N, C-alpha and C positions, 0 to 999 in steps of 0.2 A: 665437841661440836656445839652442844647445847650451852657449854660456857661462853663459846665466842658469839654465839647469837644473843645470849643474854649481856655480854660485854658491848656488842655492837648496838643493841637496844638502848643500853645506859648512855653510850656516847650519842645517840640520835636525841635523846631527851636533853642532855647537857647542851649539845649544840642548838637546839630548838630554843632551849631558855636563854642562851647567849645573844642568839640572834634576835629574839624579841624581848629579851629584858624581862620576860615574865615567867614566874616559876610554874605557871600552869599552862604552859605551851603543848601544843599537841604532839603525840607521841605515835609511833607505828605500832599497831597491835600485830598478832601472828598471821593474820589474812593479809596484812600489807596495806591496811586501812590507817588512815590518819584518825587520832582518837583524842577527844578533849577529855581531861580528868573530870570534867562536870557533867558529862553525858550520864544518862540514866543506866543504872545497874539493873537491867529489866530481865525477867523470866520469858519475855516475849509473848507475853498473853496480852494483846493489846487492849482489851476491854478492861482489864486490870489495870494496866499503865495509865489509861484513861481515867478512871475512877480515882486512882492515887493522885494524878496530877491535879483533877478538878477539886480533890479535898484540900488541896495545898493552893487553890486559886490560881491553878496553871493549866494551860492548853499543851497538848502533845504534839510534837513535830517529829516526823520520820524522816531521817536521813539516808537516802539510798545513794551507797558509793561504791566504788570498785578498785582494787589494786592497780596501781600505775595510772591512775586517771589524773590528768595534769590540773583540772579544774576543780577537782575534789581538793588536791594539795593547796591550790590557790585559795580556795575557799577557807581552808583551816589557816594557812600562814599568812593570810592577808586580812580578810574579813573577820576571821573569828579571832585573830591577833590584836584587832582594836577592841579596847576595853569599853567604848560606848556600844559596840555592837555585842559582843559577849556578855556584858553586863545586863544588858536589856533582856536578851534570850534567857539567861539564868534566871533572872526574876520572875519571867513570864511563861517560860516554857519548860517542859521536860522532854528532852532530846533523846529518842532511841534510834541508834543506828543500824542499819541493815546493809548487808552484803549483796549486791546484785546478782551476784553468782554463787551466794552462800548456801549451805546444807542446814544451818540450825533450824530447829522447829520453831515456826511461829504460829501463834493461833489469832487469826483474823476476828475482827469485831463481831462476826456472825458465830463465832465457836469454831470455825473450821481450822483444822491445823495442817500445816504444811511446811515445806522448806522456804527459806528466804528467796530463793530464786523462782519458785512456783508463785509466792505472794506477788513478787514483782512482775510476772507476768499477768497474774490476776488482776492487778492495779494498773496495768498497762504503762509500767515504767521501763523506758526504752534506753534511757542514757543517764549518764551520772555527771555530777550530783543532781539528784531530784529529791525536793523536799515536799512531802505531802502533810499537809495539816489535818489533823482529826477534829471532828465535830466534839462538841461537848456532849456530856452523857445525855442531856435532854434532847440535843439534836440528833442522836444516834436513835433515840426512843421515837423520833419521828420519821426515821428511815434514811438520814442523811450519812455518806459514807466518808466524805471529804469536804471541807470548807474552801480550800485553796490549795493550790499547787504551784511550786516554784520549778519549771522545767528546764534544768541547766543551771550554768553558773550565772549570778548577778554580781555586779560591782557592789561595794559595801554600801552606798547610798540606797540602791534599790533593794539590795538584801535585807539591811534593817527596816526599810520601808515596808517590805512584805510582811514581816515579823509585826510590825506595829499596826498593820492593816487588819491582821488575824486577831491580835490581842485585843484591839479596840471594838472587834465584832463588825467593822466597817463592811465586810463582805455581804452582810445581811441586806443592805440597801444600795450598794454600789460596786462597780468593778474596780479593780486595781488600778486601771488607768486613770480613773477619775479622782481617786484617792491620791495618787500621785499629783495630778494637775491641781489639786486643793492645796498639797503640801508646798508645792513650788509656789503658789500665790501667797501662802503664809510667809513662806521665806522672804519674798519679794517684799511683801509689806513690812516685814521687820528690817528689811536692809540687809538681809543675810545672803550669800552666794554658797549654794550647796556645792560641796564636791562631788560630782556624779561620776568622775573617772579614776 
């Protein structure tokens, strides 16, 4: 049985690579979640993940997903299959993936350990995909717990824009809607038409 599972997993990896034309296509893990090969290999101690990311000039983004989630699949097979999206995220973020119903132990930023599903309840994550952007270590020291949240599936343009919004620190003085409006104005001034669907 284990051999069949491994064979099936290898077939999924190969098929995904053929479909996307990318060697780094998403695969399915043992929990049935789509996983990118560049996601962080984490001990799930979030304060340590945050410090490690900051020391490399990056931010932490927590992806909450679940088995059978069609929008999680689309996030991986559409959004993250676009090099301009995945390359920006890889360059600027460390992505930690959590299972909305998972039982792995996670240590929250305040040092409290709990299962993934308990952390999801604690953070009021109600559906998938949800991406939670962690504060910098300096912001955590000031009491921040998250700086932005992507509640549900966003199409590629808005998905990438949210990562740009956080990477630029724009959340400090404006909301995401204003950031998007400014981005659309820049595109218009440059004679570009964004693909928003």
